[in-house]
C-alpha positions as CSV (number, residue, x, y, z in Angstrom):
1,X,-32.3,3.1,-42.8
2,X,-34.5,0.4,-42.6
3,X,-35.4,-1.2,-38.9
4,X,-36.1,-5.1,-39.4
5,X,-39.0,-5.8,-36.6
6,X,-38.1,-9.0,-34.2
7,X,-39.5,-12.2,-34.9
8,X,-40.0,-14.2,-32.5
9,X,-37.1,-16.2,-32.4
10,X,-34.4,-13.3,-32.3
11,X,-36.6,-12.5,-29.3
12,X,-36.4,-15.6,-27.5
13,X,-32.9,-16.5,-27.5
14,X,-32.0,-13.1,-26.2
15,X,-34.2,-13.4,-23.3
16,X,-32.9,-17.1,-23.0
17,X,-28.8,-15.4,-23.0
18,X,-29.9,-13.0,-21.1
19,X,-31.2,-15.5,-18.3
20,X,-28.2,-17.6,-18.8
21,X,-25.4,-14.5,-18.4
22,X,-27.7,-13.4,-15.0
23,X,-28.4,-17.3,-13.8
24,X,-24.2,-17.8,-13.9
25,X,-23.6,-14.7,-11.9
26,X,-22.5,-12.6,-14.9
27,X,-24.7,-9.5,-14.4
28,X,-23.9,-7.3,-11.0
29,X,-25.9,-4.5,-9.7
30,X,-23.8,-1.7,-9.8
31,X,-22.3,-0.3,-6.3
32,X,-19.8,1.8,-5.1
33,X,-16.6,-0.2,-4.5
34,X,-14.5,2.2,-2.8
35,X,-10.4,2.3,-1.9
36,X,-9.2,-0.9,-0.8
37,X,-7.1,-1.7,2.4
38,X,-3.4,-2.4,1.5
39,X,-2.6,-5.9,2.0
40,X,0.6,-6.4,4.3
41,X,3.6,-7.7,1.7
42,X,5.3,-10.9,2.0
43,X,9.1,-10.3,4.1
44,X,8.0,-6.8,5.1
45,X,7.5,-7.7,8.7
46,X,11.8,-9.5,8.4
47,X,13.9,-8.1,11.5
48,X,11.0,-6.2,12.5
49,X,11.8,-3.8,15.8
50,X,8.3,-3.5,18.1
51,X,8.0,0.1,19.3
52,X,11.0,1.3,17.2
53,X,11.3,5.6,18.5
54,X,9.8,8.3,16.5
55,X,12.9,10.6,15.4
56,X,13.5,13.3,12.7
57,X,15.2,11.6,10.6
58,X,17.8,7.8,10.5
59,X,21.7,8.0,10.5
60,X,23.4,10.9,8.1
61,X,20.4,11.3,5.1
62,X,20.5,11.1,1.7
63,X,17.7,9.0,1.3
64,X,13.9,10.0,1.2
65,X,11.4,7.4,1.7
66,X,7.5,9.3,1.6
67,X,4.7,8.0,1.6
68,X,0.5,8.2,3.0
69,X,-1.4,6.8,4.7
70,X,-5.4,6.7,4.0
71,X,-8.7,5.0,5.4
72,X,-10.0,2.1,3.7
73,X,-13.6,2.5,2.1
74,X,-14.0,6.5,1.8
75,X,-9.8,7.2,1.2
76,X,-9.9,9.7,3.5
77,X,-6.0,11.2,5.1
78,X,-5.3,10.1,8.0
79,X,-3.0,12.5,10.5
80,X,-0.6,11.1,13.4
81,X,-0.6,7.8,11.5
82,X,2.6,6.7,13.5
83,X,4.6,4.9,10.6
84,X,8.0,2.9,11.1
85,X,10.9,2.8,9.0
86,X,13.7,0.5,8.1
87,X,16.0,-0.3,5.3
88,X,19.8,-2.2,4.8
89,X,21.7,1.5,4.2
90,X,24.9,2.1,3.9
91,X,25.2,2.8,7.7
92,X,24.0,-0.2,8.9
93,X,21.7,-3.5,8.3
94,X,18.1,-3.4,8.5
95,X,18.7,-5.7,11.8
96,X,20.6,-2.9,13.4
97,X,18.9,-0.8,15.3
98,X,19.9,2.5,14.1
99,X,18.9,1.8,11.3
100,X,15.2,1.7,12.4
101,X,12.6,4.8,13.3
102,X,9.4,5.8,13.1
103,X,7.5,8.9,11.9
104,X,3.7,10.7,11.7
105,X,1.7,11.8,9.0
106,X,0.8,15.1,8.7
107,X,-2.3,16.3,8.4
108,X,-3.2,15.6,4.6
109,X,-1.9,11.6,5.6
110,X,1.7,12.2,4.5
111,X,5.3,11.0,5.7
112,X,9.3,11.4,5.1
113,X,11.8,10.7,6.6
114,X,15.2,11.2,5.6
115,X,17.5,8.5,6.1
116,X,21.1,6.8,4.8
117,X,20.5,5.6,0.8
118,X,19.7,1.7,0.6
119,X,21.5,-0.2,-0.4
120,X,21.2,-3.8,-2.1
121,X,20.0,-6.8,0.9
122,X,19.6,-10.2,-0.9
123,X,20.0,-9.2,-4.0
124,X,17.2,-6.4,-4.1
125,X,17.4,-2.8,-2.9
126,X,14.8,-2.1,-0.4
127,X,12.8,-0.7,2.5
128,X,10.5,-2.1,5.2
129,X,7.9,0.3,6.4
130,X,5.1,-1.0,9.5
131,X,1.7,0.8,10.7
132,X,2.0,-0.8,14.2
133,X,-0.1,1.6,16.0
134,X,-3.7,-0.4,16.9
135,X,-6.2,1.8,15.7
136,X,-6.3,0.0,12.4
137,X,-4.7,-3.4,11.8
138,X,-0.8,-4.0,11.6
139,X,0.2,-3.5,7.5
140,X,4.1,-4.6,6.8
141,X,5.1,-3.3,3.2
142,X,8.5,-4.3,1.3
143,X,8.1,-2.3,-2.1
144,X,11.5,-2.3,-3.9
145,X,13.2,0.3,-5.5
146,X,13.9,0.2,-9.4
147,X,17.2,1.2,-9.5
148,X,19.7,1.0,-6.1
149,X,21.1,4.4,-7.4
150,X,17.2,5.4,-6.9
151,X,17.4,8.3,-4.1
152,X,14.3,8.1,-2.6
153,X,11.3,5.7,-2.8
154,X,7.6,6.3,-1.8
155,X,5.3,3.6,-0.3
156,X,1.2,4.6,0.3
157,X,-1.2,2.4,3.1
158,X,-4.7,2.3,3.1
159,X,-5.4,1.1,6.3
160,X,-8.9,-0.9,7.7
161,X,-10.2,-0.6,11.2
162,X,-8.8,-3.1,13.6
């Protein structure tokens, strides 16, 4: 194996390339990014009803809404956080009070709500979820189901302190 020693032109060209790269901001020091907060989704707040009651389930059930709630930055699970859920279902429209309910996260930051089957509204089967309790910034989600025949939907929150 042979090794060619760099000549002056090779060294200067390499150094010049490094200086130009650094000047253009392409060299960035390594640093931990942490867990980014979840942004609110467009249309997520549609038919939102502040203060929906905490309930065991919405209507007759048959569809399971699940998710997790974590803190931005370190990703720690957030227990006892209120998540409101509503949707257009086989038992009511998303604007109807009986189609709304809230639940609390458990010790692991997880939540679930049994509710009637979600059906398409405006061409898409989707749910609505909100974190709106005040300790963290409000976030509205509007996840779309892959199929109107799905019997569950998961939505995860990463919350930024208020």
